[in-house]
N, CA, C and O of each residue as an XYZ file, in Angstrom:
472
protein
N       0.632     -1.077      0.020
C       0.173      0.299     -0.049
C       0.916      1.488      0.025
O       1.642      1.779      0.975
N       0.742      2.154     -0.943
C       1.343      3.186     -0.697
C       1.174      4.326      0.356
O       0.096      4.912      0.253
N       1.757      4.640      1.056
C       1.848      5.588      1.948
C       1.233      6.802      1.999
O       0.833      6.770      0.836
N       0.819      7.888      2.424
C       0.467      9.224      2.116
C       1.512      9.994      2.584
O       1.899      9.940      3.751
N       2.098     10.867      1.546
C       3.358     11.277      2.110
C       2.740     12.560      3.373
O       1.570     12.907      3.534
N       4.315     13.188      4.331
C       3.556     13.954      4.759
C       3.228     15.193      4.861
O       2.834     15.748      5.887
N       3.433     15.845      3.419
C       2.953     16.884      2.757
C       2.029     17.102      2.792
O       1.666     18.221      3.155
N       0.970     15.921      2.351
C      -0.407     15.700      1.805
C      -1.241     15.523      2.885
O      -2.452     15.385      2.710
N      -0.695     15.507      4.087
C      -1.272     15.114      5.435
C      -1.244     16.599      5.951
O      -2.306     16.974      6.449
N      -0.433     17.318      5.926
C      -0.221     18.455      6.479
C      -1.469     19.173      5.963
O      -2.437     19.586      6.601
N      -1.185     19.226      4.524
C      -2.038     20.264      3.836
C      -3.163     19.821      3.875
O      -4.005     20.650      3.531
N      -3.695     18.490      4.254
C      -5.232     18.022      4.059
C      -5.966     19.135      5.733
O      -6.817     20.024      5.712
N      -5.033     18.454      7.190
C      -5.392     18.561      7.924
C      -5.469     20.338      8.185
O      -6.411     20.762      8.854
N      -4.356     21.399      7.581
C      -5.025     22.923      7.390
C      -5.858     22.916      6.614
O      -6.636     23.790      6.996
N      -6.246     22.468      5.694
C      -7.712     22.780      4.774
C      -8.658     22.816      5.686
O      -9.450     23.741      5.870
N      -8.546     21.213      6.612
C      -9.754     20.932      7.259
C      -9.863     21.998      8.375
O     -10.995     22.219      8.805
N      -8.725     22.749      8.943
C      -8.827     23.850     10.377
C      -9.577     24.533      9.584
O     -10.785     24.513      9.817
N      -9.050     25.361      8.377
C      -9.101     26.518      7.868
C     -10.576     26.197      7.272
O     -11.282     26.657      8.169
N     -11.041     25.925      6.756
C     -12.425     25.478      7.024
C     -13.324     24.930      7.721
O     -14.342     24.581      7.123
N     -13.214     24.662      9.343
C     -13.738     24.877     10.048
C     -13.960     26.180     10.397
O     -15.047     26.758     10.418
N     -12.576     26.742     10.746
C     -12.314     28.291     11.411
C     -13.183     29.274     10.116
O     -13.503     30.365     10.590
N     -13.474     29.167      9.115
C     -14.246     29.718      8.146
C     -15.452     29.458      8.305
O     -16.119     30.442      8.624
N     -16.147     28.257      8.181
C     -17.291     28.308      8.517
C     -18.103     28.766      9.336
O     -19.222     29.270      9.244
N     -17.099     28.429     10.526
C     -17.489     29.130     12.000
C     -18.277     30.699     12.161
O     -19.311     31.248     12.542
N     -16.775     30.963     11.486
C     -16.536     32.876     11.608
C     -17.344     33.521     10.455
O     -17.441     34.742     10.571
N     -18.030     32.904      9.217
C     -19.036     33.213      8.342
C     -20.318     32.796      9.058
O     -21.299     33.539      9.029
N     -20.333     31.727      9.643
C     -21.807     31.372     10.440
C     -21.820     32.597     11.058
O     -22.518     33.514     10.625
N     -21.246     32.688     11.853
C     -21.190     33.975     13.262
C     -21.841     34.835     12.326
O     -23.051     34.882     12.103
N     -20.896     35.540     11.774
C     -21.268     36.937     11.124
C     -22.606     36.873     10.636
O     -23.275     37.874     10.894
N     -23.153     36.004     10.026
C     -24.048     35.958      9.300
C     -25.578     35.847     10.242
O     -26.681     36.343     10.012
N     -25.211     35.188     11.098
C     -26.128     35.213     12.093
C     -26.373     36.468     13.445
O     -27.214     36.271     14.322
N     -25.448     37.801     13.413
C     -25.539     38.392     13.702
C     -26.367     39.582     13.327
O     -26.791     40.498     14.031
N     -26.496     39.339     12.021
C     -27.481     40.021     11.086
C     -28.789     39.933     11.511
O     -29.194     39.024     12.236
N     -29.590     40.997     11.020
C     -30.974     41.447     11.741
C     -31.817     40.696     10.732
O     -32.673     39.862     11.026
N     -31.490     41.074      9.530
C     -31.913     40.065      8.282
C     -30.701     38.991      7.566
O     -29.487     39.177      7.481
N     -31.283     38.164      7.236
C     -30.783     37.024      6.976
C     -30.948     37.067      5.229
O     -31.897     36.283      5.232
N     -30.844     37.236      4.423
C     -30.932     36.328      3.192
C     -30.740     35.117      2.897
O     -29.936     34.434      3.533
N     -31.670     34.491      1.557
C     -30.763     33.511      1.282
C     -29.366     33.275      0.322
O     -28.600     32.338      0.099
N     -29.492     34.558     -0.068
C     -27.935     34.255     -0.954
C     -27.036     34.436      0.026
O     -25.944     34.037     -0.377
N     -26.951     35.027      1.591
C     -25.885     35.227      2.078
C     -25.725     33.381      2.998
O     -24.985     33.156      3.955
N     -26.424     32.611      2.483
C     -26.437     31.485      3.491
C     -24.780     30.735      2.326
O     -23.835     30.189      2.895
N     -24.820     30.887      0.950
C     -23.418     30.411      0.042
C     -22.277     30.834      0.898
O     -21.394     29.983      1.004
N     -22.079     32.031      1.575
C     -20.581     32.144      2.049
C     -20.379     31.124      2.832
O     -19.766     30.184      2.325
N     -20.874     30.979      4.453
C     -20.601     29.883      5.212
C     -20.158     28.588      4.001
O     -19.063     28.308      3.512
N     -21.354     28.064      3.823
C     -20.842     26.921      3.064
C     -19.880     27.005      2.038
O     -19.310     25.943      1.790
N     -19.520     28.074      1.318
C     -18.429     28.025      0.181
C     -17.442     27.794      1.292
O     -16.744     26.791      1.149
N     -17.298     28.319      2.073
C     -16.285     28.484      3.085
C     -16.083     26.858      3.751
O     -14.911     26.499      3.857
N     -16.907     26.102      4.093
C     -16.915     24.711      4.257
C     -16.196     23.758      3.444
O     -15.710     22.725      3.906
N     -16.103     24.241      1.762
C     -15.414     23.238      1.098
C     -13.939     23.041      1.503
O     -13.574     21.887      1.278
N     -12.962     23.850      2.048
C     -11.563     23.056      2.225
C     -12.129     22.452      3.045
O     -12.673     21.672      2.262
N     -12.524     22.096      4.134
C     -13.104     20.730      4.886
C     -12.973     19.848      4.347
O     -11.987     19.113      4.407
N     -14.227     19.656      3.484
C     -14.707     18.306      2.511
C     -13.190     18.111      1.546
O     -12.741     16.970      1.442
N     -12.441     19.307      0.853
C     -11.564     19.229      0.564
C     -10.462     18.533      1.197
O      -9.901     17.827      0.359
N     -10.035     18.466      2.115
C      -9.286     17.678      3.148
C      -9.700     16.791      3.784
O      -8.879     16.306      4.563
N     -10.624     16.381      3.775
C     -11.364     15.284      4.566
C     -10.840     14.291      2.625
O      -9.930     13.503      2.369
N     -11.133     14.449      2.389
C     -11.087     14.012      0.932
C      -9.439     13.135      0.466
O      -9.055     11.995      0.202
N      -8.932     14.385      0.576
C      -7.459     14.506      0.558
C      -7.088     13.515      1.375
O      -6.241     12.950      0.682
N      -7.149     12.913      2.396
C      -7.025     12.229      3.681
C      -7.492     10.446      3.153
O      -7.118      9.389      3.660
N      -8.269     10.639      2.169
C      -8.763      9.402      1.830
C      -8.043      9.152      0.466
O      -8.096      8.067     -0.113
N      -7.203     10.505     -0.114
C      -6.818      9.940     -1.267
C      -7.209     10.015     -2.696
O      -6.659      9.597     -3.714
N      -8.423     10.728     -2.469
C      -9.289     11.088     -3.854
C      -8.616     12.484     -4.725
O      -8.552     13.641     -4.313
N      -8.363     12.184     -5.454
C      -7.558     13.139     -6.779
C      -8.592     14.350     -6.521
O      -8.352     15.372     -5.878
N      -9.764     14.015     -7.150
C     -10.751     15.441     -7.074
C     -10.601     16.203     -5.933
O     -11.286     17.223     -5.867
N      -9.797     15.915     -4.945
C     -10.056     16.471     -3.804
C      -9.115     17.652     -3.950
O      -9.620     18.702     -3.552
N      -7.505     17.784     -4.559
C      -6.853     17.867     -4.255
C      -6.887     19.522     -5.712
O      -6.357     20.628     -5.818
N      -7.812     18.700     -6.467
C      -7.824     19.551     -7.372
C      -8.822     20.787     -6.894
O      -8.728     21.939     -7.318
N     -10.029     20.207     -5.694
C     -10.951     21.193     -5.046
C     -10.296     22.285     -4.504
O     -10.389     23.493     -4.721
N      -9.640     21.646     -3.782
C      -8.423     22.943     -2.565
C      -8.266     23.334     -3.595
O      -9.112     24.185     -3.868
N      -7.318     23.078     -4.660
C      -6.339     24.066     -5.481
C      -7.809     25.232     -6.103
O      -7.670     26.448     -6.236
N      -8.432     24.867     -6.243
C      -9.683     25.846     -7.274
C     -10.272     26.544     -5.814
O     -10.883     27.595     -6.003
N     -10.173     26.122     -4.470
C     -11.095     26.862     -3.495
C      -9.703     28.540     -3.150
O     -10.016     29.725     -3.039
N      -7.929     27.765     -3.061
C      -7.362     28.517     -3.456
C      -7.487     29.891     -4.049
O      -7.455     31.032     -3.588
N      -7.680     29.232     -5.538
C      -7.192     29.990     -6.929
C      -8.466     31.355     -6.839
O      -8.545     32.436     -7.424
N      -9.146     30.823     -6.043
C     -10.990     31.353     -5.902
C     -10.446     32.941     -4.727
O     -10.769     34.129     -4.746
N      -9.650     32.238     -3.969
C      -9.285     33.094     -2.864
C      -8.110     34.342     -3.633
O      -8.086     35.563     -3.480
N      -7.481     33.705     -4.228
C      -6.326     34.949     -4.816
C      -7.452     35.884     -5.779
O      -7.387     37.113     -5.783
N      -8.410     35.177     -6.527
C      -9.221     36.027     -7.296
C      -9.684     37.105     -6.426
O      -9.538     38.275     -6.781
N     -10.361     36.728     -5.047
C     -11.260     38.005     -4.734
C     -10.440     38.290     -4.169
O     -10.943     39.289     -3.656
N      -9.346     38.244     -3.726
C      -7.747     39.344     -2.416
C      -7.362     40.508     -3.946
O      -6.550     41.430     -4.012
N      -8.134     40.076     -4.800
C      -8.014     41.132     -5.524
C      -8.363     42.655     -5.146
O      -7.765     43.731     -5.107
N      -9.793     42.114     -4.860
C     -10.692     43.027     -4.429
C     -10.093     43.689     -3.089
O     -10.479     44.857     -3.122
N      -9.593     43.555     -2.327
C      -8.885     43.656     -1.049
C      -7.636     44.528     -1.167
O      -7.678     45.683     -1.589
N      -6.564     43.932     -0.784
C      -5.340     44.229     -1.189
C      -4.598     43.656     -1.606
O      -4.740     42.433     -1.586
N      -3.265     44.319     -2.279
C      -1.863     43.356     -2.705
C      -1.214     42.531     -1.797
O      -0.578     41.589     -2.268
N      -1.247     42.718     -0.336
C      -0.732     41.870      0.721
C      -1.595     40.718      0.348
O      -1.009     39.926     -0.390
N      -2.727     40.421      0.622
C      -3.914     39.450      0.507
C      -3.353     38.379     -0.774
O      -3.247     37.153     -0.732
N      -3.028     39.374     -1.961
C      -3.186     38.272     -3.153
C      -1.674     37.837     -2.933
O      -1.526     36.741     -3.472
N      -0.854     38.143     -2.525
C       0.383     37.843     -2.388
C       0.460     36.424     -1.541
O       0.913     35.352     -1.945
N      -0.166     36.756     -0.131
C       0.020     36.000      0.884
C      -1.042     34.730     -0.007
O      -0.860     33.571      0.363
N      -1.978     34.936     -1.001
C      -2.826     34.031     -1.081
C      -2.120     32.933     -2.384
O      -2.135     31.702     -2.363
N      -1.521     33.847     -3.481
C      -0.616     33.288     -4.205
C       0.441     32.355     -3.674
O       0.617     31.214     -4.101
N       1.232     33.011     -2.569
C       1.971     32.049     -1.985
C       1.570     30.780     -1.730
O       1.922     29.686     -2.171
N       0.542     31.233     -0.709
C      -0.543     29.648      0.105
C      -0.805     28.991     -1.359
O      -0.146     27.954     -1.436
N      -1.608     29.264     -2.648
C      -1.832     28.545     -3.481
C      -0.725     27.629     -4.183
O      -0.793     26.404     -4.281
N       0.121     28.297     -4.568
C       1.455     27.598     -4.577
C       2.541     26.595     -3.573
O       3.386     25.765     -3.906
N       2.221     26.947     -2.602
C       2.578     26.104     -1.360
C       1.947     24.717     -1.620
O       2.640     23.709     -1.760
N       0.099     24.717     -1.698
C      -0.721     23.599     -1.441
C      -0.225     23.334     -3.123
O       0.001     22.131     -3.257
N      -0.090     23.778     -3.880
C       0.192     22.770     -5.594
C       1.642     22.173     -5.224
O       1.858     21.040     -5.653
N       2.484     22.689     -4.608
C       3.740     22.190     -4.949
C       3.393     20.793     -3.971
O       3.759     19.706     -4.417
N       2.737     20.839     -2.739
C       2.788     19.580     -1.592
C       1.460     18.924     -2.264
O       1.003     18.155     -1.418
N       0.668     18.906     -3.404
C      -0.615     18.078     -3.595
C       0.244     17.357     -5.011
O       0.228     16.149     -5.245
N       0.700     18.006     -5.544
C       1.493     17.887     -7.220
C       2.993     17.429     -7.237
O       3.547     17.269     -8.325
N       3.682     17.209     -6.035
C       4.672     16.295     -5.833
C       4.883     14.917     -6.804
O       3.815     14.324     -6.954
N       6.054     14.271     -7.506
C       5.669     12.964     -7.567
C       5.657     12.256     -6.449
O       4.767     11.427     -6.638
N       6.196     12.048     -5.193
C       5.254     10.928     -4.155
C       4.084     11.387     -4.184
O       3.554     10.276     -4.180
N       2.893     12.352     -4.220
C       2.169     12.636     -3.715
C       1.057     12.145     -4.699
O       0.010     11.551     -4.444
N       1.687     12.648     -6.152
C       0.646     12.016     -7.132
C       0.797     10.509     -7.277
O      -0.159      9.733     -7.264
N       1.869     10.211     -7.396
C       1.659      8.391     -6.810
C       0.889      7.928     -5.489
O       0.324      6.834     -5.490
N       0.872      8.447     -4.781
C      -0.275      8.545     -3.745
C      -1.912      8.839     -4.207
O      -2.903      8.495     -3.561
N      -1.902      9.268     -4.969
C      -3.183      9.891     -5.394
C      -3.521      9.097     -6.502
O      -4.681      9.316     -6.850
N      -3.124      8.519     -6.974
C      -2.959      7.369     -8.345
C      -3.228      6.189     -7.804
O      -4.197      5.606     -8.289
N      -2.639      5.647     -6.913
C      -2.880      4.373     -5.717
C      -4.589      4.444     -5.459
O      -5.551      4.010     -6.094
N      -4.457      5.116     -4.364
C      -5.735      5.451     -3.948
C      -6.849      5.622     -4.720
O      -8.015      5.400     -4.393
N      -6.399      6.056     -5.836
C      -7.990      6.793     -6.348
C      -8.459      5.764     -7.444
O      -9.397      5.987     -8.209
N      -7.507      4.312     -7.432
C      -8.232      3.533     -7.865
C      -9.245      3.233     -7.482
O      -9.514      3.263     -6.281
N     -10.471      2.692     -8.825
C     -11.732      2.242     -8.914
C     -12.051      1.192     -8.171
O     -12.151      0.245     -8.950
N     -12.311      0.771     -6.855
C     -12.622     -0.181     -6.296
C     -11.735     -0.515     -4.829
O     -11.627     -1.546     -4.165
N     -11.130      0.949     -4.656
C     -10.445      0.835     -3.108
C     -10.805      1.799     -2.325
O     -10.384      1.845     -1.169
């Protein structure tokens, strides 16, 4: 059996923690509003995506690493509306996540565990 690389484990658990934290913060902000609109529910739901990505990365699902990259790329894009410092931080995090999840040993892990029937 192909062992999970440490870098993959670290990234997965950081995504899980970031997702839980983001979901809780955004939900708290949402509940503090006097009027909650249906559209506002998407913010905490999208904030929960990294938790799902991290959990499925731990299970070796190949699509989950792509979800993690897409989620981080989304943060890079929305950072352009805020500050260049946030853009730089998110680009750095995107690069670190991509490097960790797409290294040769990581690719071997996802190919092995992502087979049908495993």
